[in-house]
N, C-alpha and C positions, 0 to 999 in steps of 0.2 A: 503494500500499499504506499503511495507517494504522499507526501505532504504539500499541498498546493498553497498553503499560507506562506511557508518558508519562500517561495518563489516570488510571490506577490509582495513581500515585505523587501526582498533585495532588489527588485525591479521598480524602484521608486520613480514616479513621474516628474519629469522635469518640465519647467515652464520656460519657454525661450521668447526672447524679444529680439527682432532684428532692427537695428539702427543704422542710419548712414548720415553724413554731414553733406549740407548743400549750401550754396550760397543763394540768399534771398535778397532781392533788389525792392525797395520801397520807393515808388516814384510819387512826386508830388510836384506841385506848380504853386509858387508864391503868388499872391493877388497882383502885385506890382510887376511881376516879370511874366512874359509869355513862355519863356524857356523852362522846359521841365528840368527838374532836378531829382537826384536820387540818392538814397543811403542804403549801403548794402551791409549785410552781415551773415555770418555763417550760422546755420540754425541746425539742429538735430531733428530728424524726422524718424518715425517709426514706420517699419515696412510691416504690413499686415498680412503678407502672403508668404510664399516658400521662397527659399534661397534661389532655386531654379527660376522662378517667376521674375524674382528681383534681377537676376543676371540677364534674363531675356529681356526686360524693360531698359535696363540701365547699361548693359554690356558687361563684359567679365573684368573689365579694368576699374570698374567704379568699386571704392572701397566700402565696406559694411562691417559691422560688429554683431556678433551674436552674444546676447547677454542670457545666462542661464540661471534659473533660480529653483530652489528645492521646494518652495511654497508659492502657491497662487498669490497670497497677499503681499509677498516680497515684490512679485512681478507687478502687481497693481500699484505698489508703492514707487516703484521704479518709474512706471508710466506716469503717475502723477507728478513726479519730479520733473520729467521731460517737459510735460504740459505746462508746468509752473515756469520753468525756464523760457519757454516760447512765450507765454503770456507776459512775462517780466520783459522780454525782449520788445515784444510789440508795444508795451506801454512806454518803454524808453524812447522808441522811434517816434512814437506819436507825440510825446512831449517835447523831443528834439524838434520835431516839425512845427509844433505850436508855438515853441519858443522863437524859431525863425520867423514865423508869420507875425507874430506878436511885436518883435523888435526889428524884424527887417535883416536881422544878420544873426549869426549863431552866438547866443547868450550863454556864459558858463559862470557868472558870477553869482553873487548874492542878490536878491531882489530888494533887500532892505538891511539897514544897519541899525542895530539897537543901542549904539553907543550914546 
């Protein structure tokens, strides 16, 4: 008689996430200028299909990373972190564009001084 419980315990299911980096360009036009400007940043993307499909879509030369997790919750936390970094970057770019529109140039100093 074989013990199937022993096999299932040693074959622990792994959770994988495939990510890749790509350059994203945010285009905008200031009201006083007709010329379009852009801000570019590298951003991490999550590929939600197989590695084979990734290579088919992006080619064999495109770099990717496979992140492996033992628990589903660890995978979910990682995905939340990637999403959080993406949201932070988008907010940063929006603020940068808003500052350029407000001041007509790139403003990096304090808005007020409490001295």
